[in-house]
N, C-alpha and C positions, 0 to 999 in steps of 0.2 A: 254782505250788505255792511253800510259803513259803522264800526261800531261807536256810538252815542258818550257822551259823556253821563251816565245814566243806566238804568237797569229797566225802562219805564220802556215797554210796550215788547220788554224784548222775543217771549215769544210769539205774538203776532208777525214782527217782524220775522221769524225761524219760519212762522207758517207760508210764509207769504215768500221768502227767497231762501233755501236752506241752510244752512251751518257758514256761517256769518261771510256765506260768497254766495250765493243764490243759484248755487250752480250742482245738479245733480248727476246724472249720471253718462255712460264714455265709448268707444272708439273700436275699431283695428279691419284687418283687409288682411293678405298672405303673410306667412311669416318665414322665411325662408331665413335664416344665418351659415351659410353655408361662406365662409369666406373663399374660395376654392372660384365661386362664379363673382367675387369681386375685383374691380380695378387693385393693383399695387397701389397699399399705402394712400388706401381711399378711407375714410373716415363713414361706414357702411351706417353707423347706429348715431348719427346725430351730434347735437354739442347738447349739454346743460352745465348749467350755475345753479349752486346750491351754497346753503351755511351761512347766508349773506354776514355783511360785520361793517361795519361801516368807513372799513376804510379798503373793503375787498371781500373777497366770497371763492368759494372752490371753482375753478374750470374745468372739465371733465371733456374726455374724447374717448371712440375706442379705437385703433389703425387697424385697418383689415390687411394683411398679407395678401392677399392670392394665392399666388402658387411660391413665392418669397418662403424666405425661415429663420430672417440676418437673428444675429446674437442681442444687437441693440438697434433701437430706430431713437435718431434725434428728432426731438419733434419743436419744429417754432409758435408759440402763440401770441398773439396780439391783439389787443383790448384799444379801443378807437372813441374818443364823441359817437355821443350815442344820434343816429341817422334813420329817418322813416325808412331812406331809398336800400338803407346796408351797406354806403358808398365806403366803408371803412378809410374815407377823406382823410382824418385825422387821429392817426397812431399815436398813443401818451404814453403805453408803455406796451413793451414787447420781452420778448423772456426766450429760456432754452432749455429744454428739461427731453430725459429718452425712459424710455420705458422696455420693457422684454418678455421674456416669455412668462415669467415670474411674476408678474403683472395681470399677466394675461392679452398683452400691448394694450393695458388698460393708459388712458393718462390722466393724472387729478394735480394742475397748479393751485394751490393757496397764497391767491394775488393777494398781495395789500400796495399801499401807496394814492389810495384813489381817494376821491374825492366823499363827504355823506349826501346823503340822500341822492344820490342822483344816477341816471338814468347809461349804461353803456352795450357798445355793439366788441362785439370781437369774435378772432378764430383761428384755430390751429394747422400750419400745413405742415410737409413733408417734401421737404424740395419743391415743383411746382405745385404738385394735391394739395388745393385749400379747400381745408371743407366750410358746411353749409355758414354763414353768418348768426349770430347767437344774442340774443337781447340778457342786460342781467341790468341789475341795478343793485345799492349800497344800501348795508340802514341809515338811517338817520343818529345825529350825534347823540351824545345820551341825554345831552339838556335841550334837547330839540320842542320847540311847541307843535305839538303831533296832533293834528283834528281829528284825520280815519287815516279808518286801516282798511282794507281788502283783502282778504284770503280764499284762495282758493281751497276746497277741504276735501278729500277722500280717501276712499281704502277699498280693500278687496275687491281690487281686480282680477278677474278668472277667465283670462285670454280661450279658453274652450267653450264657455259655457256662456259670454256672450257678447255683443262690442263695445268698443269701447267707448261711444258716444259723449259722453261727458269729457274726456281730456279735448277735444273734439271744441264742445262748447266751451269750456274753456279758455281755449287756446285762440278762438276767434273773440271770444269776451277778448283777451290780452292784448288781440291788435285793434278791434276796431276802437276800445275805450283807451288802452295801457293803462288799467288802472288797478291789476292784480298786484299786488302787491309782494306775495310768495302761494304757489301752491302748496299746502302742508298734506302729506301722504301718512294717516298713521295707520299703517301695516295693510301687513297681503299684498303683498306690491306686485306677486306673483302666487301661483299653489307647485306643490310639490309631487302633487298625485300623478300618473298612468295614464294611461286612457281606461282604462279595469277599472279606476278611481274614486272619487267624488271628483268633479259632479257624474252622477248619473241620469240627470236630463239634458236636453236636446239642447244646441245652445247653437255654435253657429255650424258645425260642419253636418253635415245629414243625419250621421246619427252619432251616440254620446263613444264610437269607437272607433274615430277619425284621429286617425294617426297624425297624421299631418298638424293636427291643434297639438300634439306634445310632443318637443326636442329636447332632452332625449325622451322617447317614448317607456321611461323604466322610470320609477320615484327617484328622488333626487337624491342621494347619499352619499354621495365622492365628491371632491370638489368639481370635477369636467363635470358631472352634472348638472351644478346648481349654475358653473360658469355658461353652460349652451344652453338652458331653459331662464336668464337673466336675458344672453344673445336675442332668443325669438323675441320676447317680449318687447324690448329695445328694437327691434325690426318692425313695430306698429305703428304707422306713420301720423296715427293720429297721437298717440303719445310723442314721437320723437317731438313734433312738433309745438306741443306744448312746452314740454324742459328745456326746446330751443329759445323759445318764448319768455320762460318768467321760470327767477331761483323758484328750488325747490329745498323744503325740509322735512326731512324724512325722517322715519321712524319703524324700524322691524314690527310686525308683529308673532304671529306662532309659522304662518305659511313659506315665510321665505325659510325655513328650516324644516318644522315638522307639526303638523295638528296637535291643538292642546303640548305642546310645550310649555317647560319650566324649566328650571337650573339644572336638573341631572339626568332631564330623560324627558321624553313625548308620549303622549296618548299611541301616535301613528311613528315607534322607531318600536324594535326589537334586537333586543342584541345578540339574542343567537342566531339570525338572522341577517342582520343589519350591523352587525359592527357593534362598536363602541361607541357609544351617545360621542362623549367628549369631541373624537377626532370628527364625525360627522358634524356635529357646534363649530366645531373649529373650521371645517370645509366650507359650510354655510354661509358663516362670519365673514368670510376673508373673501369670500363672492361677493359675496351685499358690497363689503367698503372698493373692493375693485371696479366694480356696477354701477355704483351710486356715488353723486357729487355731496359726498357728503366729508367730512374733517372727522378724519381719524384724528381720539383723544390721543393723545402724549402726553406720558408720566417718569420724570425720569431721565428721558431721550429714550423711553423704549414705549413704542406702540402698545395699545390697549384694546382692541378690536370690539372687548364683551361690552366697553362703559360710550352706552350711544347720549345717557342725560346732557342737556347739555340747556343755553338758556339764550335768545335776540333778543334785544331793549328798544322799541320803538318808541326813543327817542320820552316824553311824560306822558307818552298817553297806555304805553302796554309794555308787559313786559310778559313775553312768551316762553312758560317752557316745556320742553319736551323730554318725556321720561317714557321707562321701557320698565312694564308692567309684565314683561313677558322671560327675558330668559337672566335679566344679571340678578336677583332679587330674590324669584319666586321660587317657593315651595309646593311642592304638588299636589295636582288640584283633588278636591272630592268625589270620590262615583258615587251616589245615588243607588244606584243599580245594586252595588257590594254592598247597601250599607241593607238594603231591603232582602237581599240573598239571605244575608246574615240573620236576619229577624224572622225567619216565613219557617214554617211546620215544614220540614224537609217532603213530606207529605204531598205538600202542594205542588212538588217537580214530577211526580211519579209517571210514567205512564206506559200501563200494560207493565209495570215492574220495573221499568226500567226508567234512571235518574233522567230527566232534563237541564237540561242547559238554556235559560231564554236565549241568552246569546246565539244560540244553535238552532232552538225549536221555539219562537214564540207562542205559535197557537198554542200546542198541548200547553204553555204555563200560562197561556194565558185563563184556557181552560179550567185550570188546576186553579190560579187565585180565583175564578168567578165560583167555583162549585166551592169554594170556602163557606165555613157559615159569619156569619159578621162579625159574631164574638173572636172569634180567632182571627178574620181581617181584622178588625178595628186595633185588637190589643199587639197584632205583629206590626202594622203600619204609627202606633205610637212607638212602637219602640225604637221600629227606622230613625225617623224623626226625632228622639231623645237625645239616640249616638248622631246624626247627622250636627244637630242643634251643639250640639258636644262640640264636633270637630270643626265647626265652620266658625266658632269662640274663644277656638284654642290661640294665647296670646303668643304663643311662641312659633307660630306661622305666620308670613311675612308673604306681601307682594312688589316691593319694592326692593327690600332688602335696606340693613339699619344702613348703610353706607349711601344709599340713596334718599334715602328717607331724613338724614342730616344735613345733604347737600339741598334737598328744597326744602325743609325748614328755612334757613340759611338765604335760599332765594329771593320766600316770599318775604320775610325781614327784611332785606336790601330792597325789594322793587317798594317794601310801601313805605322804607326811610326815604328813595329820593322821590315820594310823593310823585309814583307812575300811579295814574286813574286802573287802570286792569290790569287782574292779572286773570292770565291765557295759560291753560294748560293743556297739553295736546298728548293722550297720549290712546290704548289702545280700547280696552275695555270698559265696558258700563259701570258708572259711579255710582249711579244713584240706586236706592236700597227696594228690588223691582222683585215684590214676591208672585210667582206661580200667580196666572189668574185662576179662578177657580170653577173648572172647569162641568165638578159634579152639579150645572143646574143653578150652581152662585148662590151653594145652601151649606149651613154648617150647622143645620137644626139634625141633630142624631136619628131621630125618624125618619127624614125625610132620605137621609144618607142612607139607612137600614135598606131601608124600598130600594135606592139607585143599586144597590148591591146584590139582592135576592131576585131584580126584576129586569135590570138593564145593563149591569157591569158585563154580563157571557157575550149580551149581543155590542156591547161595545167595544169592548175586547176582539172579538171576532170582527171585527170593521178594523182595530187597528191593526190586527194579525195581518187580516186578508190586504192592505194595506202595503202591507212590508213592512212599518216603521218600527219596526222591533218595542225590544223595552223598553228604546227612552219615551216612548210615547205615554209608555205604561206610568213613568215615574213621571211626567209630566200632570195624569191627571191624578194621581194620590198627592204629586208636592202640589198642585191645585187645592186639595180638600185639604192639606193639612198644614198652609201658611208658609211652604220651602220656599227656597229661594228658586226664581226662574233659570237662571244658571247661574250654576258653583266655578266656572271659568272665571267669571265677570271678580268684578268688586265683593259682592256678596257671598262668592263663598270663601270671603277673606274677613270676616267680620273686625276682629279686632283691625286689624290694617286698615278695614272702611274707613273705621271709626276714628281712625288717629290719624285716615289723609281728611277727614268730615272739620277735623280741627282745628289742622294746620288752613284747611283754605277759610275757617274763620277769622283770618291772622289777617287775609287778603283787604283789601277796596274792596275790590269788585270782581269774583273769583267766576270767569269760565272756562269749564270741563268740555272740551270736544274727544268724541270718542267714535269710535269705528267697530269694527268685528262681528256684528252681529248681522250686516246686511240691511239691515230695515234702518229709520228715520227717527229719532228720538228728542224729544224735547222733556226735562226733568229738572223737578225742582231737586236742590239738596239736600239735605235735610242733615239734622245734628243729633243733640244729644232729647226729642222731641219735635212731634208732630210742628212747631210754631219757632222750632230755631232753624232758619234757614240759612243757608252760610254760602247759596251761588248756584250757578243753575249751568248743567249739562246742556251741550248741544249734540247728538248722535248721528251719523252720515251714514246714508246707505251706501249697497255695495254699489262699485265701478261696474260689476256684473254680476256678483256670486248673488243666487239668489237667496231672497230674503226666507221668514218665518212663511208667509203668508203662502206659499207654492207646495210647502209639505202639507199644511195642517186646515186645506182648505176642504179637501176632501175626508177628513177625518174626527178633527175637533173643531170646528168652525159651528157645524150646523148645533153640538151642545154650546158656543160660547152669543152662535146668533138669541138663543133660548132665554139669555138672561144678557139686556143692553147696560147691565150697569154694574159690569166685571170690569171694565179698567179701571172703574171706582173704586174697585176696593185694594188697586196700586196704592200705595202713599208715593206721591209723587212727581209719576206721571203725569204731566201734562197737554202733549201728545203722543199720539205712536203711531208712522203709517209705513209704508213704503210701496215709492210712486210705481 
């Protein structure tokens, strides 16, 4: 949707059209990425542009080799005045570049010398073989008077789980109206799992082990793996069409490397069996920079692939800042289950004389917890809560890292000094303070909670165990009862850093935070030091195809929620939450 010069009605606009763009879900068909089936030097992965400037942008393609494996390929690129018939009749800039196996035969050109706020056509050529014609545009000049912007915002595109219809819808919008300024992709552009991992629910294929939907059919750990998965996703015709028509401004989240990644590791990485995290992360980042139309940061002539935070000025209307809350500065996440384990009586985890690991045998664990006396349960969970609260608010834990945080503070100050109306922050995870919904029938009353534990907990936990949801759902129940954050992988898991971020947003003229990650749509007020300290709004996009919470909770916790229609009212700041 167009961004006006006021915050008035922003939530009603959000409800009518999702996330600054009015665009929701998305794409695909078969995804063969075998180079051997292609014509020599064809560009079977389409073309793309990204990271626009006032005088240029990144142009991207990938050369498909066929049966040839030359040491080096010379590629010609051309930029022409824009025309709807894509005739390329008035080429204004052309040049040559080279690519080879070290770049996986990808091509990236950082162009310059173009006019501000103009649309252009472009293409690539190897010999007599021409690519499709792409569409792109430059940014307005820094002092331009800009009245509106339109972004298409996406995250969480899981190819095996479902079709990418929203990419197709955005491409159609770009074709018919021609008014999408940029695609903002907030990460999880692809997923790293094999056919035995997530998603476990049927999506595109006849079943969740359709190995054709996974290229390669292994968890991604090596450079060759990440390259193949990027190639598979970019083989999708709807994604190809969108990236052909609209410049992308993208950041990664965790699945471009591994689930719940942080700077020195990831939940889905085992050094004992999968090798060095440093090497795996480097491989993932190299493939990302090869296959995405992103400008690689260079410092003193040296590329720094880890730094992807950067900004874009849209005249006097808005400054768009893209942040990395995932890899460059994030400390390790807090594991609520481990805090619960550390604060529980070991006798709760004994089944016929054998210790029980709740990750391995949740049914036995649930029965043990359900049979604890109320006093024991209350004291143990309270101890876990205190330990979690202390860890969350540890001032030494960071999400952005000190360098990025300092840079961000300066960006906001510069934007305000330049009288830009809006400061927009594209980043990965939910920024608002979102406590877990109180699934315990919405009560904090000790007597009622005692009754719940003594009469209902065994049945509830048995339901959760039978549904295969595991210890994480027990955590959700207990977190709701004791006001714990909904998701400790988000800003809520880094309380001190979250408060600093809110202080930075307070300095903005009008702050909008764009978020992804959860696969659900959110509209949140961002609150600073108290309930009246409004510092901005957060608009979070649902997943392109990755399933939202409702797909997992409808058979377990939803009946409890339905008994308490005021559950969402207990979450400060949440204005709307939905998944289409």
